C-alpha positions, -999 to 999 in steps of 0.1 A, spaced: -1 1 2 21 30 -13 3 57 4 15 44 39 46 68 35 55 100 49 51 132 28 67 163 35 62 199 22 43 213 -8 58 186 -28 50 160 -7 14 168 -6 14 171 -45 29 137 -47 4 121 -21 -26 137 -41 -13 125 -74 -9 90 -59 -45 91 -48 -59 103 -79 -39 75 -101 -47 46 -77 -79 52 -57 -115 64 -62 -134 78 -34 -170 62 -34 -182 78 1 -165 100 24 -184 109 59 -171 133 86 -182 119 118 -166 140 146 -144 172 153 -122 175 184 -107 208 188 -81 220 213 -53 248 208 -36 247 172 -52 211 166 -80 194 153 -89 157 154 -113 144 127 -131 111 131 -141 99 96 -152 70 76 -151 65 36 -153 38 11 -126 35 -15 -121 17 -48 -86 5 -57 -85 13 -94 -62 -14 -101 -79 -45 -84 -114 -33 -84 -117 -41 -45 -130 -18 -19 -120 -8 17 -138 10 42 -115 25 71 -126 45 98 -98 67 105 -88 95 127 -68 126 114 -50 151 134 -45 186 118 -21 211 133 -22 247 121 3 273 126 2 311 112 -33 303 94 -15 272 75 -15 235 80 16 226 94 11 190 98 -15 162 89 -11 128 107 -37 99 98 -43 69 121 -62 38 106 -61 -1 104 -44 -4 72 -50 -43 70 -82 -40 48 -65 -16 26 -35 -39 22 -57 -66 10 -76 -43 -12 -42 -31 -31 -31 -69 -34 -33 -84 -71 
């Protein structure tokens, strides 16, 4: 599952978004909860993703922590169980 990497800076964001566009298609995306404190927001979400190469789906629940500094996103960290995604990417 190639998107399990770390991405850094604007170029990293561009590479990550390129990877998503080339490899998966989002079928559903649901934001379930937001928890904010200081300069961080945790977002609990659920989505359904089609892996283009295999035709398989996976549906993870994730938590994403966004850190904001000076009005800009400083960091984005995603926490999820990747077992289902790894299976969906396998040929």
